[in-house]
N, C-alpha and C positions, 0 to 999 in steps of 0.2 A: 040282810048282809050291810052293816056301814059303808057308806059312799067314802072312795079314795079322799085322805089328808084329813078325813073325822076321826079322831082317837078318842078311844072312850075316856067320857069326862060328864060331870055336872050339865047341864042343861044352861045355867047362866054362864058357868067359865069358859064352854064352846061357842057362848055367842059375843064373847069380848073379843074386840079387834085388835086388840094392844098385845094380846096373848101370845107368848114367844113362839116361835115356829116349832120349837123341839117340844116343849110342853112336857105333858107327860105319857109316857108310850106303852102301847100295849105289854101286857106283860109276854104275850108271845113270842113277839120281836126280838124281846130280851134275852128271852131263853134261848130262841134259837139261834141269835145272832154269839151268844156266848158259848151254844155250843158248836159253833161253826169254830169258834177263838180256839176252844179248847183241842178241836180236830185239827187246823190249822198249825198250831205249836207243836203237835203230836208227830205231826205226819212231815214237819218242813226243818224244825233243829236238828243239827247235826247229821241231815242226811241229805243226800245227793235228788237230783232229780230223776223221777222214774214213776214207778206206780203211784207215788203221793201225788203228783200233781195231777194224774187220771183220775184219782178220790176226791182230789178237792174240786174240781169241776164239777163233777158228779153235783158232789155236796153244796156248791153255790145254787146249782139248777134246782137242787133240791127243796134249800131255804126260800129259793123263789116263788118257787110253788106254794109251799103253806104260806106265805105272807103274800100273796098276788091280790087279794081282797084289799091292801095296805096302798097298793101303786097303780095295779091296773085298771087303765080307762078305756082302754085299746082292745077289740076284741079281734080275735084271728081273723075273720072277715077280713076286718078293716085295714090291718097289718100284717097280713100272713105273711110276707118275706121275713120280717125280723122276729118270726116266731120258729116260721125255718131255719134262721140264721144256725138257731140252736146245734144244727148237726153237723156244718163245719167246725163250731166249738168243741162239740165233742169228737169228734174225729182228730183234731189235733191234740187233745185231752189223749188221747187213745195211746197216739204215735210217740207221747214222752214213756211207752211202758214196750212197746215194740221197737223202735227206732232209738239212734244215738249219732245224730247228726247235729253242725252248725246251724240248721233248720228249727232246731228245737227251741233255740234260746231266743230268736224272734217270735217265735211261738206265744209265749208267753204276754207280751205287749198288744200280739193280736185278738187272742183269748179274751182279755181286758176290757180292749178297745167295742169287742162283738157284742160282750155280754153288756156291757154300759149305754151302747148305743140299744139294745133291747129294751132297759129297764126305761130311759128314755124316751123312746118312743112310744111305749107300749104305756107308760106313764102319761102320754097327752101333753106333757111338758117339754116338747122340744122347741127350741128357739126358733128354728129354721125346720123346713121340711127335710127328713134326713137324704133326699135328692139333689139337695142347698149343697154348694160349695163350705158354707159356713158353720155348716151342721158339723164337720169335722174339727173346726177351728172350734166350736165351742163345746165340744167332745173333750177336748185335749186341753185346754185352757180353762173351762170349769170342774176339772178334777180338783184344783186345789179347796175352792168353795164347799165344792160339795163332801170332801173329805174333816173340814171342821165344822160343815153342817152334822155330820156322822159323828162327831167325837163328842159336841154335845148334846146330842139325841139320846144314845148311845147313853153316853155317861150320865145323863141325868133320871135315866131310865132305871138303870143299876143302881144308884145312890136311894132313887127314889123307892126301889123295891125294899133297899135297907132298912131306911127311917119308916117306910109306909108302916100307921098304929102304932108307932110308937111317941110316948109322952115326950116333951120340950125336951126333959130332964134327961132322959134317956137320949134322945134323938143326940143330943147336945152330946155327950160322951161319948156314944158312938163315931159322930163324926171324928172329936178328937183324935180317936185312936185309929181310926181310917186314914187322916191326915197326918199322923206322927208315922204310920208305917210307911206310908209313902216319903215321907222326910227321911227315915232312914236307910230306906232301900237306895238314895241316893247319894247320902252322906256318909252312910258307913263302907261301903267300897272304897271311898278316897279315905277315908283314915285309917283303914287297913293298910291300905297300900305307902302310906306314909310312915309306918312303922314296920318294920319288919317281923320286931320282936313280937308285937302285939298280935299281927297277921298267924304267926306261927302257931302262938297261943288257941287262939279262934279256931286256925282250922284241925288243932288237936284238938280241941275241945269238939267243935262240930264236926269230925272226921266223915259224918255221914251225909254230909250238907256240900254242896258246891254253891255259895252265894252266887256265883257270876252266872251258871245255868238257871237258877231260880229269878233272877232279872229278866235273862235273855228270852226263857218260856214267857214270862209276865209280858214283856213287851212284843215278841209275837203273837200272844192270843189277844191283846187289844188291837194289835194291827190289823189282825183276822178279823176280827167280831167287828172294826168301825168298816173295812173294808167292804164288807157285805152288807152294811148297814147303808152305806154311804147314798146308794141308788135310792134307797126308800126314804132318807131322809132330804132328798132334792125334790123326789115327789112331793112330799110335804108340805115343802115351801114355795108354790111355783114362782112366787112374788120375788122369792131369791133366784132364780136361773137365767133372768135376764129378760124372760118373756119380750116378743116384739109386742107395742101397745097397739091397740085396736084400730085400725086406720091410716096404720104407715104405711107409706105410698113404697113399693119395690122400685131398686134403681133403675132409671130410663135406661135410652139408647143413646149415649153422647155423640155418637162418632157418624159424619155424613156419610151416604153411602156411596158417592162420589170418591170419598178419603180414600174409604177401603178397597173401591174397586181398583183405583191408579195404583197404589201399594202393592195390592194383592199380584195384579198382571204384568209388574217390575218384577217381584219375584218368580211369579210364572214363568217367563221367558228365561231367566238364568237356569232355573229347571229342569224346564223340556231341554236345554243344550246340555246339562249335565246329565240326564237320563240319557240322550243319543251318545254319549260318551260311555257311559257303562253300559247300553246294551253293546256297546262294541266288544268291551271286555268280558262282558260275557262269553263269548263264541270265540275269543281266541284261546288258541292251544298253550299248553306249558310253553312248548319249545319258543314258540315265539312270543310272551313274555318276558323268558330268558335274555332271548339275542334280541329281539328290537328294542324293549322297554328296558334291559340291563338291571331284572328283579328277577332275583330267588322267586321262589312259588312262595317260602314262608316270609318275605319281606312284601312280596304281591299281596298277602294276605294279613299282616298285620299293618300295614300304610292304610293309614286312614278310617280303621275301623270305628275308634273312640269317636272321631270325629263325624262321621255319618251317623252315629246313635244318636250325638248330642243336637244334629240339625234336625232327626226325627222328631227330639223332643220340642225343639224350639217351633218345629214347623206345625207342630199339634197343637202346641198352647195359641202359635197364631191362629188356628182354624177355629178352634174354642171362643178364642177372644171376638173374633169378627162376627161369630154366628150369636154371640151374647150380646153385644156392644153396638152395632152397626143399626143404626135407625130404619126404620122399615116402611116403605110407602103402601099402604094401604093393607097395611099388617102383615104382607107377604113378604118374602126376598124376592130380590131379581130373578129371572132366568140368566143373566151374567153375572152376578155375582155367586149365583149355584156353579154354574159351570167353574168359575176360578176355585172355588172351593173343591170341589171334585177334582179339578186338577191339581190340587196340594194334595189333597188324598190320596191319589194315582200315584203322587213323585212319592210321597211316604212309601207305598209298598213296593215302588223303585229301589229305594234306599235299602229297606228290608231283606230285597230279593241280594241285593250285590252285596250284604253285611254276610248276610246266610253265607252266600257262596264261599264269600272271603272265607270263614271261620272255618268253611268244609273243608277247602285247601289247605291251611293250616293244620286242623286236626288231621289230616291225612299223611301228614310229615311229619307231626309231635305227638301225634295220640292225642288222648282225652283228659281234660281236669276238668275238677269242680267247676274253675270261673269260667272255662267254656262253655260247660252244660248250663252254668247259668245265664252267658249271653244268651244262647240257642233259645232258652224258655223265654226271655223276656221279651226276645223279638215276636215270639208267637203272642205273649201278652199285647205286646204294639199292635201286630195284628189284626184281634181281635176288639180293641180299643179304636183302631181307624175303620173299621166295618162296621163299628156303632156310630161313627160320626157319619161314616157316607150316608150311612139309615138314616141320621136325624137331618140331611141337608135336605133330601126328599120328602122326609113324614115329620114335620116340626114336633106333632104330639110325644116323637118319642122322649121317654125320659134318661136322658143321657149320663147324668149324675149316678142315677140307680142303678142303670146297668155297667157302668165303671167300677161302682164301688162290688157288686154283684162277679164282675170277671177278675175283678182281683183277687177277692176271697177265695174264690173257686181256683184261679191260678196257684196261688201260695198253699192251699191244700194238697192240690195235684203233686208241685212238685216238692213239697215236704214228703208225701206218701210215695211218692218214686223213689226215695232216697237216695239223692245223688250222687253219694260218698261211694254207694256200694256198686250204682248204674256205673257209673265211670270206672272203677275197678274191673267192672264183666265185661267194658266194651274194651279195655285196655289189654286184658287178656285173651277177648277174642278175635283182637286183631294182631297179635302176638301168634297164637296158636295156626292163625288160618295162613299167615306167611309163612311161617316153617312148613306148615304143612304142603303149600304149595311151592318149597325148594326156596325162598326168599330172602332175603337176608333181613331182619328186623329187632329194633332194638326195642327194648321195655326199661321203663325206668320203675326196676323191684323197690328201690329206697322210699319212692313218691307213695307208691302203690300201699306199703306197711305203715306209711305215715296217717294213712284216710284213717278217719272213724272206725270205732268198732262196726260198727256195720257192714261196713268192707271185709274186717278179718276173716272170715270161713271160707271167701272166695278165693282170696288171695293165700290163706294157708292151702288150700287145696290146690290153687297152682303150683305153689313151690313143691308141694309133695309130687305133683306130675313131672315138675323139672327142677329135678333135684340138685341141677349145674349152676341153677340160678341163685340159691342158696347157699350166698358164701360168706364166709365168718363175718362181714362186717355185717349182712342181713339177718343172723342168726341171732348176733348181738343185739342188734335194734329190736328184735322179736324177744328176746329175756329183757328187754328192758318194759317192752310194752306187759309182758307178763305179768313181769313182777308189780308194774304199776298197778295193773288189774286185780292183782293179788290183795295189794294194801288196800284196795277201798274198801273199809269196814262198815258201809251203812247197813241197816236193818232190811229188813223187809219191807218197808216204806221207800227204801231208793232201787227196790228190784225194776231189770230191765234186762229184758230179753236178749237184746242186740247183744251187753256188753257179757251176759251170761256163755251167749253163743260164741264169743271172739275170746274167752277166756278156754273154753274146753277145745278149738280150732290153736286156739296157740299151744296147748300142753299135748294136743295129739303130733304138731309139728315136729314140736322139739323133744319129743319123749319124757316129758319133763309130769 
């Protein structure tokens, strides 16, 4: 097997240091990238997100497996977390087929970042270790460079295959034809748009062809082929990835320990006083909050929630900065500094407990929403991250950034799999029906429920069938509009999504349509 970055070439050419990074690409790479480009265009053009996204992610991993010898330098034993990262990426891809939530949109960049990180680490071409903060920046900001490399690699390989073995004269003719077609694809549509008479004549003559679609399919094809080639193009050219030079020293620890200690002590005093007040709030009955503090339960819940979360994030950043940049004596953190850092982490736990209780009070009064659910879930993530930081204070060898990235990825996959819209709908329905069963008057925002994503529609429609008095004329009109919209979505099998299908059937049953 050839070593990574070594393409099939004559020995004399392979030894030339001045050879361009893309050179002559292996036919297998160009063929598999072209197949992926065709699949990319066929599944995405004029289609909505659904089964197509699932299939594309699977196809991308098949492409990586076929061409693994062109980039893989790190084994499973060396970088097993990056190999395991394929599981959450595939899970998110499957959820495109089974759910229809706003988080599906965010899943696209998450999947792309995960797969790009896998390529970069497994190829041994990362500028930083994937547990270093600079890794994320390099991953994001290096995307343009890798894309340009991919365009050069794929285009050179594709045209090299066309011209291979042909005489100079035949190659020149073929090159002229290819260049002429490329120019016509750009110029011809502009000319047609400038003269309606010519456009009508051409449309009549080529009535079975849609030049706009042809151009779109070709563009998406090329985009898909270069997208999947980009990581390998980068792996082939390690000198262009910005790798750190041998012997380059890591950043030092410029902040004196006394400076950090004084700053954190002052901050800690304020935090202790605040925490004491918060503990008082925890045990105050609602009646006391209303009479003594002059606050309604909703005002108490909402007041300061965003500010508390912001303080938590700032405090979190302060702790990480203190750990990273404070100068150490004999390579160890002093007991006093450890105590201060532990105090700050503990205060974060107090803030999150306060925020959680405030949000619970608010939900008890006004019900559940997707935003409130995401706020709760984000606090869980902060809880896990703070626990990691606390562990790092006493165990310096703990790889904080790696655990952070793993926790964030698990968090996003879990929240997406829970399906927030469906969860919120079910909780609001349960809250209403429990109150009715207990003989307690309770409101439910049916307009909000029926405005949720398709994933929530089966539960909402079943609820309205059990309580027909809530299905007012306005609600039925809203449901009819929702059904009409679902029926108007004409995507092919590529756009198949079980959540949308279930929502349409549930609305039809509710409306008797």
